[in-house]
C-alpha beads as a LAMMPS data file, in Angstrom:
LAMMPS data file: protein, C-alpha beads

357 atoms
356 bonds

1 atom types
1 bond types

-500.0 500.0 xlo xhi
-500.0 500.0 ylo yhi
-500.0 500.0 zlo zhi

Masses

1 110.0

Atoms # bond

1 1 1 350.647 447.882 -110.942
2 1 1 353.800 447.371 -108.888
3 1 1 353.593 445.534 -105.603
4 1 1 356.608 447.386 -104.280
5 1 1 354.998 448.412 -101.012
6 1 1 357.141 449.422 -98.092
7 1 1 357.521 446.475 -95.774
8 1 1 356.712 443.842 -98.426
9 1 1 359.387 441.165 -98.544
10 1 1 359.626 438.896 -101.576
11 1 1 360.349 435.212 -101.118
12 1 1 361.507 432.503 -103.488
13 1 1 357.997 431.022 -103.702
14 1 1 356.643 434.371 -104.973
15 1 1 358.434 433.671 -108.244
16 1 1 356.932 430.229 -108.814
17 1 1 354.665 429.616 -111.793
18 1 1 353.684 426.621 -113.871
19 1 1 353.940 426.224 -117.635
20 1 1 353.196 423.488 -120.196
21 1 1 356.464 421.732 -121.154
22 1 1 355.483 422.054 -124.835
23 1 1 356.160 425.815 -124.604
24 1 1 359.884 425.322 -123.922
25 1 1 361.601 426.292 -127.190
26 1 1 364.041 423.545 -128.112
27 1 1 365.270 425.459 -131.162
28 1 1 365.440 429.188 -132.010
29 1 1 363.169 431.006 -134.425
30 1 1 364.523 431.328 -137.946
31 1 1 365.260 434.003 -138.927
32 1 1 366.228 435.196 -135.464
33 1 1 364.177 438.398 -135.569
34 1 1 360.958 436.510 -136.445
35 1 1 360.474 435.540 -132.780
36 1 1 357.460 437.013 -131.033
37 1 1 357.857 440.132 -128.898
38 1 1 355.639 441.020 -125.953
39 1 1 355.755 444.737 -125.182
40 1 1 354.895 445.614 -121.580
41 1 1 354.091 449.225 -120.662
42 1 1 354.909 449.949 -117.029
43 1 1 352.927 453.191 -116.851
44 1 1 349.597 451.802 -118.104
45 1 1 349.944 448.040 -117.730
46 1 1 349.186 447.637 -121.451
47 1 1 350.530 444.492 -123.133
48 1 1 351.154 444.405 -126.883
49 1 1 351.903 441.386 -129.058
50 1 1 354.436 442.080 -131.813
51 1 1 357.279 440.467 -133.778
52 1 1 360.837 441.082 -132.586
53 1 1 361.853 443.000 -135.703
54 1 1 359.121 445.547 -134.805
55 1 1 361.284 446.639 -131.862
56 1 1 362.739 449.408 -134.037
57 1 1 359.422 451.286 -133.647
58 1 1 360.014 451.705 -129.904
59 1 1 363.343 453.514 -130.328
60 1 1 363.853 457.212 -131.006
61 1 1 366.899 458.842 -132.608
62 1 1 369.486 459.372 -129.881
63 1 1 368.385 456.384 -127.802
64 1 1 371.069 453.893 -126.783
65 1 1 371.050 450.099 -126.969
66 1 1 373.404 448.289 -124.571
67 1 1 374.551 444.863 -125.793
68 1 1 376.732 442.248 -124.104
69 1 1 379.346 441.230 -126.673
70 1 1 380.623 438.204 -124.755
71 1 1 381.355 435.168 -126.902
72 1 1 380.280 431.686 -125.806
73 1 1 382.955 429.039 -126.104
74 1 1 382.051 425.346 -126.528
75 1 1 382.805 424.505 -122.923
76 1 1 381.573 420.893 -122.721
77 1 1 384.342 418.416 -123.549
78 1 1 384.675 414.638 -123.271
79 1 1 387.821 412.906 -122.110
80 1 1 389.126 409.460 -121.266
81 1 1 390.834 408.912 -117.938
82 1 1 394.306 407.416 -118.083
83 1 1 394.624 403.665 -117.356
84 1 1 390.901 402.991 -116.745
85 1 1 389.730 404.651 -119.996
86 1 1 386.601 405.827 -118.136
87 1 1 384.583 408.442 -120.053
88 1 1 384.625 411.802 -118.231
89 1 1 382.598 414.921 -118.969
90 1 1 384.652 418.088 -118.457
91 1 1 382.872 421.447 -118.337
92 1 1 385.244 424.403 -118.664
93 1 1 384.178 427.229 -116.353
94 1 1 386.903 429.840 -116.718
95 1 1 390.520 430.240 -117.675
96 1 1 392.565 431.004 -114.553
97 1 1 396.033 431.595 -116.009
98 1 1 396.516 431.719 -119.762
99 1 1 400.310 431.459 -119.519
100 1 1 400.111 428.232 -117.495
101 1 1 396.960 426.938 -119.226
102 1 1 395.128 426.571 -115.923
103 1 1 391.337 426.240 -115.987
104 1 1 388.550 425.855 -113.453
105 1 1 386.344 422.951 -114.537
106 1 1 383.560 420.676 -113.358
107 1 1 384.031 416.948 -113.925
108 1 1 381.449 414.179 -114.015
109 1 1 381.610 411.582 -112.547
110 1 1 383.747 413.457 -110.020
111 1 1 384.428 410.478 -107.744
112 1 1 386.749 409.022 -110.376
113 1 1 388.918 412.117 -110.774
114 1 1 391.756 412.813 -108.346
115 1 1 394.745 415.135 -108.242
116 1 1 397.457 413.830 -110.556
117 1 1 395.081 412.086 -112.972
118 1 1 395.587 412.745 -116.670
119 1 1 392.649 413.278 -119.025
120 1 1 392.911 412.492 -122.746
121 1 1 390.729 414.460 -125.178
122 1 1 390.278 414.291 -128.929
123 1 1 393.010 415.601 -131.261
124 1 1 395.706 414.529 -128.806
125 1 1 394.853 417.183 -126.224
126 1 1 395.878 416.187 -122.676
127 1 1 395.208 417.774 -119.276
128 1 1 396.443 417.038 -115.769
129 1 1 394.287 417.488 -112.649
130 1 1 396.222 419.647 -110.202
131 1 1 393.677 420.633 -107.536
132 1 1 390.215 420.035 -106.072
133 1 1 388.023 423.152 -105.728
134 1 1 384.524 421.885 -104.824
135 1 1 382.835 418.494 -104.719
136 1 1 382.759 418.358 -108.531
137 1 1 385.165 421.184 -109.243
138 1 1 388.774 420.712 -110.296
139 1 1 391.661 422.817 -111.541
140 1 1 393.307 421.334 -114.634
141 1 1 396.388 422.248 -116.626
142 1 1 396.350 421.612 -120.361
143 1 1 399.533 420.027 -121.675
144 1 1 399.816 421.571 -125.120
145 1 1 402.771 422.560 -127.305
146 1 1 401.107 425.263 -129.406
147 1 1 400.052 428.830 -128.650
148 1 1 397.042 429.735 -126.544
149 1 1 395.170 430.723 -129.702
150 1 1 395.861 427.262 -131.134
151 1 1 394.619 425.696 -127.885
152 1 1 391.378 427.700 -128.158
153 1 1 390.988 426.501 -131.740
154 1 1 391.266 422.873 -130.609
155 1 1 388.682 423.472 -127.860
156 1 1 386.381 425.124 -130.422
157 1 1 386.619 422.042 -132.661
158 1 1 386.181 419.323 -130.046
159 1 1 383.820 421.065 -127.609
160 1 1 380.068 421.529 -127.700
161 1 1 378.045 424.427 -126.282
162 1 1 376.677 423.664 -122.798
163 1 1 373.093 424.358 -123.841
164 1 1 370.608 424.655 -120.957
165 1 1 369.653 421.337 -119.353
166 1 1 365.930 422.094 -119.622
167 1 1 366.146 421.722 -123.418
168 1 1 366.383 417.977 -122.742
169 1 1 368.342 417.269 -125.900
170 1 1 371.964 416.880 -126.875
171 1 1 373.823 419.803 -128.391
172 1 1 373.798 419.715 -132.175
173 1 1 376.362 421.117 -134.591
174 1 1 374.238 424.187 -135.356
175 1 1 373.998 425.100 -131.671
176 1 1 377.481 426.603 -132.050
177 1 1 375.856 429.158 -134.368
178 1 1 372.415 429.359 -132.725
179 1 1 373.762 429.818 -129.180
180 1 1 375.814 432.865 -130.136
181 1 1 374.783 436.461 -130.781
182 1 1 375.656 437.917 -134.180
183 1 1 377.775 440.577 -132.421
184 1 1 379.717 438.228 -130.090
185 1 1 383.375 439.275 -129.859
186 1 1 385.017 438.654 -126.490
187 1 1 385.387 434.981 -125.685
188 1 1 384.575 433.957 -122.125
189 1 1 380.991 432.797 -121.495
190 1 1 379.671 429.304 -120.911
191 1 1 376.111 430.524 -121.559
192 1 1 374.711 432.950 -124.111
193 1 1 373.196 436.349 -123.308
194 1 1 369.976 434.974 -124.753
195 1 1 367.945 438.188 -125.141
196 1 1 370.519 439.220 -127.741
197 1 1 369.997 436.070 -129.816
198 1 1 367.023 437.773 -131.517
199 1 1 369.089 440.457 -133.229
200 1 1 370.232 440.086 -136.830
201 1 1 372.831 442.196 -138.624
202 1 1 370.010 443.695 -140.669
203 1 1 368.001 444.643 -137.592
204 1 1 371.040 446.306 -135.989
205 1 1 371.602 448.235 -139.233
206 1 1 367.977 449.457 -139.142
207 1 1 368.445 450.694 -135.573
208 1 1 371.653 452.524 -136.496
209 1 1 369.951 454.066 -139.536
210 1 1 367.276 455.410 -137.193
211 1 1 369.929 457.170 -135.125
212 1 1 370.217 454.645 -132.288
213 1 1 373.700 454.377 -130.752
214 1 1 374.949 450.952 -129.672
215 1 1 377.116 450.578 -126.562
216 1 1 378.922 447.239 -126.352
217 1 1 379.846 446.058 -122.876
218 1 1 381.118 442.628 -121.773
219 1 1 380.008 440.327 -118.987
220 1 1 381.173 436.720 -119.133
221 1 1 378.280 434.533 -118.056
222 1 1 379.180 431.600 -115.845
223 1 1 377.448 428.372 -114.945
224 1 1 375.760 430.181 -112.065
225 1 1 373.117 431.391 -114.526
226 1 1 371.657 427.858 -114.357
227 1 1 372.123 427.446 -110.618
228 1 1 368.826 427.249 -108.704
229 1 1 368.018 429.467 -105.742
230 1 1 367.737 427.117 -102.776
231 1 1 366.708 429.494 -99.982
232 1 1 363.248 430.953 -99.399
233 1 1 364.809 434.077 -97.880
234 1 1 366.315 435.867 -100.890
235 1 1 368.668 437.915 -98.724
236 1 1 370.572 434.695 -98.030
237 1 1 371.163 433.794 -101.690
238 1 1 374.647 434.460 -103.072
239 1 1 375.281 434.942 -106.768
240 1 1 378.354 433.519 -108.500
241 1 1 380.879 436.237 -109.358
242 1 1 381.201 437.107 -113.039
243 1 1 383.751 439.316 -114.790
244 1 1 382.583 442.409 -116.639
245 1 1 384.238 445.224 -118.560
246 1 1 382.857 448.596 -119.637
247 1 1 384.945 450.699 -122.002
248 1 1 385.219 454.499 -121.762
249 1 1 383.466 454.673 -125.149
250 1 1 380.493 452.603 -123.913
251 1 1 380.241 454.735 -120.777
252 1 1 380.329 457.928 -122.882
253 1 1 377.525 456.686 -125.153
254 1 1 375.291 455.594 -122.269
255 1 1 375.878 458.718 -120.210
256 1 1 375.056 460.870 -123.225
257 1 1 371.582 459.335 -123.396
258 1 1 371.095 459.657 -119.635
259 1 1 371.860 463.379 -119.891
260 1 1 369.660 464.086 -122.929
261 1 1 366.006 464.844 -122.354
262 1 1 363.722 462.492 -124.274
263 1 1 366.253 459.708 -124.838
264 1 1 366.419 456.338 -123.117
265 1 1 368.930 453.605 -122.380
266 1 1 367.642 450.239 -123.611
267 1 1 369.568 447.414 -121.954
268 1 1 369.465 444.022 -123.658
269 1 1 369.490 441.076 -121.278
270 1 1 369.857 440.485 -117.571
271 1 1 373.637 440.043 -117.886
272 1 1 373.980 443.533 -119.372
273 1 1 371.774 444.930 -116.602
274 1 1 373.939 443.362 -113.904
275 1 1 377.051 444.814 -115.539
276 1 1 375.820 448.382 -115.875
277 1 1 374.108 448.436 -112.476
278 1 1 377.373 447.176 -110.917
279 1 1 379.361 450.138 -112.248
280 1 1 377.600 453.350 -111.211
281 1 1 379.184 456.662 -110.213
282 1 1 378.093 458.755 -107.223
283 1 1 375.983 460.922 -109.549
284 1 1 374.243 457.886 -111.131
285 1 1 376.230 457.676 -114.346
286 1 1 377.872 454.634 -115.912
287 1 1 381.485 454.162 -114.848
288 1 1 384.085 452.667 -117.184
289 1 1 386.268 449.868 -115.852
290 1 1 386.592 446.135 -115.283
291 1 1 385.659 444.170 -112.174
292 1 1 383.905 441.099 -110.833
293 1 1 380.269 441.325 -109.773
294 1 1 378.059 439.124 -107.634
295 1 1 375.206 441.635 -107.708
296 1 1 371.811 440.047 -107.044
297 1 1 368.923 442.203 -108.255
298 1 1 365.450 441.418 -106.935
299 1 1 362.475 443.604 -105.980
300 1 1 362.466 446.240 -104.797
301 1 1 365.512 447.713 -106.539
302 1 1 366.282 451.248 -107.673
303 1 1 367.744 451.052 -111.188
304 1 1 370.305 453.754 -111.929
305 1 1 371.237 453.103 -115.581
306 1 1 368.601 450.778 -117.077
307 1 1 365.548 452.636 -118.433
308 1 1 364.160 450.076 -120.879
309 1 1 364.711 446.307 -120.766
310 1 1 364.839 443.672 -123.501
311 1 1 364.685 440.158 -122.106
312 1 1 363.421 436.625 -122.634
313 1 1 360.891 434.601 -120.637
314 1 1 362.756 433.002 -117.749
315 1 1 362.518 429.905 -115.612
316 1 1 360.337 429.967 -112.469
317 1 1 362.185 430.911 -109.270
318 1 1 365.253 432.042 -111.253
319 1 1 367.369 435.074 -110.408
320 1 1 366.691 436.237 -113.981
321 1 1 362.934 436.366 -113.379
322 1 1 363.541 438.202 -110.097
323 1 1 365.562 440.887 -111.901
324 1 1 362.824 441.327 -114.512
325 1 1 360.194 441.664 -111.775
326 1 1 362.380 444.244 -110.048
327 1 1 362.402 446.304 -113.243
328 1 1 358.865 445.832 -114.510
329 1 1 357.003 445.511 -111.217
330 1 1 356.152 442.196 -109.600
331 1 1 352.395 442.137 -110.274
332 1 1 352.681 443.385 -113.853
333 1 1 355.418 440.937 -114.860
334 1 1 353.731 437.917 -113.272
335 1 1 350.527 438.927 -115.096
336 1 1 352.511 439.233 -118.337
337 1 1 353.862 435.706 -117.834
338 1 1 350.317 434.438 -117.347
339 1 1 349.307 436.095 -120.627
340 1 1 352.391 434.690 -122.369
341 1 1 351.445 431.158 -121.374
342 1 1 347.826 431.674 -122.420
343 1 1 349.033 433.043 -125.786
344 1 1 351.549 430.172 -126.133
345 1 1 354.710 432.255 -126.294
346 1 1 357.851 430.133 -126.613
347 1 1 359.827 430.122 -123.381
348 1 1 363.418 430.366 -122.147
349 1 1 366.784 430.594 -123.946
350 1 1 365.632 429.858 -127.496
351 1 1 362.181 431.320 -126.937
352 1 1 360.399 434.613 -127.551
353 1 1 361.215 438.055 -126.153
354 1 1 359.799 440.785 -123.957
355 1 1 360.373 444.546 -124.101
356 1 1 359.548 446.475 -120.934
357 1 1 359.143 450.236 -121.416

Bonds

1 1 1 2
2 1 2 3
3 1 3 4
4 1 4 5
5 1 5 6
6 1 6 7
7 1 7 8
8 1 8 9
9 1 9 10
10 1 10 11
11 1 11 12
12 1 12 13
13 1 13 14
14 1 14 15
15 1 15 16
16 1 16 17
17 1 17 18
18 1 18 19
19 1 19 20
20 1 20 21
21 1 21 22
22 1 22 23
23 1 23 24
24 1 24 25
25 1 25 26
26 1 26 27
27 1 27 28
28 1 28 29
29 1 29 30
30 1 30 31
31 1 31 32
32 1 32 33
33 1 33 34
34 1 34 35
35 1 35 36
36 1 36 37
37 1 37 38
38 1 38 39
39 1 39 40
40 1 40 41
41 1 41 42
42 1 42 43
43 1 43 44
44 1 44 45
45 1 45 46
46 1 46 47
47 1 47 48
48 1 48 49
49 1 49 50
50 1 50 51
51 1 51 52
52 1 52 53
53 1 53 54
54 1 54 55
55 1 55 56
56 1 56 57
57 1 57 58
58 1 58 59
59 1 59 60
60 1 60 61
61 1 61 62
62 1 62 63
63 1 63 64
64 1 64 65
65 1 65 66
66 1 66 67
67 1 67 68
68 1 68 69
69 1 69 70
70 1 70 71
71 1 71 72
72 1 72 73
73 1 73 74
74 1 74 75
75 1 75 76
76 1 76 77
77 1 77 78
78 1 78 79
79 1 79 80
80 1 80 81
81 1 81 82
82 1 82 83
83 1 83 84
84 1 84 85
85 1 85 86
86 1 86 87
87 1 87 88
88 1 88 89
89 1 89 90
90 1 90 91
91 1 91 92
92 1 92 93
93 1 93 94
94 1 94 95
95 1 95 96
96 1 96 97
97 1 97 98
98 1 98 99
99 1 99 100
100 1 100 101
101 1 101 102
102 1 102 103
103 1 103 104
104 1 104 105
105 1 105 106
106 1 106 107
107 1 107 108
108 1 108 109
109 1 109 110
110 1 110 111
111 1 111 112
112 1 112 113
113 1 113 114
114 1 114 115
115 1 115 116
116 1 116 117
117 1 117 118
118 1 118 119
119 1 119 120
120 1 120 121
121 1 121 122
122 1 122 123
123 1 123 124
124 1 124 125
125 1 125 126
126 1 126 127
127 1 127 128
128 1 128 129
129 1 129 130
130 1 130 131
131 1 131 132
132 1 132 133
133 1 133 134
134 1 134 135
135 1 135 136
136 1 136 137
137 1 137 138
138 1 138 139
139 1 139 140
140 1 140 141
141 1 141 142
142 1 142 143
143 1 143 144
144 1 144 145
145 1 145 146
146 1 146 147
147 1 147 148
148 1 148 149
149 1 149 150
150 1 150 151
151 1 151 152
152 1 152 153
153 1 153 154
154 1 154 155
155 1 155 156
156 1 156 157
157 1 157 158
158 1 158 159
159 1 159 160
160 1 160 161
161 1 161 162
162 1 162 163
163 1 163 164
164 1 164 165
165 1 165 166
166 1 166 167
167 1 167 168
168 1 168 169
169 1 169 170
170 1 170 171
171 1 171 172
172 1 172 173
173 1 173 174
174 1 174 175
175 1 175 176
176 1 176 177
177 1 177 178
178 1 178 179
179 1 179 180
180 1 180 181
181 1 181 182
182 1 182 183
183 1 183 184
184 1 184 185
185 1 185 186
186 1 186 187
187 1 187 188
188 1 188 189
189 1 189 190
190 1 190 191
191 1 191 192
192 1 192 193
193 1 193 194
194 1 194 195
195 1 195 196
196 1 196 197
197 1 197 198
198 1 198 199
199 1 199 200
200 1 200 201
201 1 201 202
202 1 202 203
203 1 203 204
204 1 204 205
205 1 205 206
206 1 206 207
207 1 207 208
208 1 208 209
209 1 209 210
210 1 210 211
211 1 211 212
212 1 212 213
213 1 213 214
214 1 214 215
215 1 215 216
216 1 216 217
217 1 217 218
218 1 218 219
219 1 219 220
220 1 220 221
221 1 221 222
222 1 222 223
223 1 223 224
224 1 224 225
225 1 225 226
226 1 226 227
227 1 227 228
228 1 228 229
229 1 229 230
230 1 230 231
231 1 231 232
232 1 232 233
233 1 233 234
234 1 234 235
235 1 235 236
236 1 236 237
237 1 237 238
238 1 238 239
239 1 239 240
240 1 240 241
241 1 241 242
242 1 242 243
243 1 243 244
244 1 244 245
245 1 245 246
246 1 246 247
247 1 247 248
248 1 248 249
249 1 249 250
250 1 250 251
251 1 251 252
252 1 252 253
253 1 253 254
254 1 254 255
255 1 255 256
256 1 256 257
257 1 257 258
258 1 258 259
259 1 259 260
260 1 260 261
261 1 261 262
262 1 262 263
263 1 263 264
264 1 264 265
265 1 265 266
266 1 266 267
267 1 267 268
268 1 268 269
269 1 269 270
270 1 270 271
271 1 271 272
272 1 272 273
273 1 273 274
274 1 274 275
275 1 275 276
276 1 276 277
277 1 277 278
278 1 278 279
279 1 279 280
280 1 280 281
281 1 281 282
282 1 282 283
283 1 283 284
284 1 284 285
285 1 285 286
286 1 286 287
287 1 287 288
288 1 288 289
289 1 289 290
290 1 290 291
291 1 291 292
292 1 292 293
293 1 293 294
294 1 294 295
295 1 295 296
296 1 296 297
297 1 297 298
298 1 298 299
299 1 299 300
300 1 300 301
301 1 301 302
302 1 302 303
303 1 303 304
304 1 304 305
305 1 305 306
306 1 306 307
307 1 307 308
308 1 308 309
309 1 309 310
310 1 310 311
311 1 311 312
312 1 312 313
313 1 313 314
314 1 314 315
315 1 315 316
316 1 316 317
317 1 317 318
318 1 318 319
319 1 319 320
320 1 320 321
321 1 321 322
322 1 322 323
323 1 323 324
324 1 324 325
325 1 325 326
326 1 326 327
327 1 327 328
328 1 328 329
329 1 329 330
330 1 330 331
331 1 331 332
332 1 332 333
333 1 333 334
334 1 334 335
335 1 335 336
336 1 336 337
337 1 337 338
338 1 338 339
339 1 339 340
340 1 340 341
341 1 341 342
342 1 342 343
343 1 343 344
344 1 344 345
345 1 345 346
346 1 346 347
347 1 347 348
348 1 348 349
349 1 349 350
350 1 350 351
351 1 351 352
352 1 352 353
353 1 353 354
354 1 354 355
355 1 355 356
356 1 356 357
């Protein structure tokens, strides 16, 4: 099934496919675990069509589920520029220094924003532009009298989630709930780990009752998840760096499954895969710790930690699709995508799911 033949080099155009725009899911399934689930068997090439809540059947007692517990913050804000009152979109990328309230942001329209400009948000929040980083990037400092927690609360009230541009709609109030996993804890992402959106509290309880252990890790997803690959030669593409953290407890749980015969490590989402595959010991075990990763996974790739993969259906030519093809095998995954389109699976962030075993 796999086209991982020695000497074969994959190019950007290998990951191109077409899809009817009507299949792009603009809203999530309700309840979350009622989404469809395609199950892809790597050993036989078999494809099953199930419902996401059926995923429990594919776990055995002692298996481990790795989940990314990052929390999306509503990173898209609107401001007025001092004096001209021009409306400016401000997209928060990451907090640089909490004590000085410094943030990396993208502003639009960027040509109007210079160092020294002040930006006025709702609820009296003010920021000053203190540096240029890229053509649209700026460093801003929030001018705020309260605590950092109070600043985050203001941002949560006035911001909206930066939902993917391909949804072609404005963020709605319920996106703050929809675009967040039920187990989100550690604030820091501008995009959701979307494979995890399908889990409900009840479904997680069923997995635990079956004897499945859950290992929570954190990788804060940046805007780079939406950034297109612009080079045909994949070796020349550079991923944006993202911060991840793996606790000693998570490493212990995962390594226990790796060492037990008959148990598997199920990794939920490409962000979780990048985290665990970026933190591997010399004897191919998961290493605890925190770091930044710009790991780019595309075929062929030798996975050290990930044994089963839960994912969504991804955009053509995306690094996410490339990772999935690296895990499932190029030919098999591209065939599965063809079947998904024929069977009218719902695509992308709010769409249906795939389990590769």
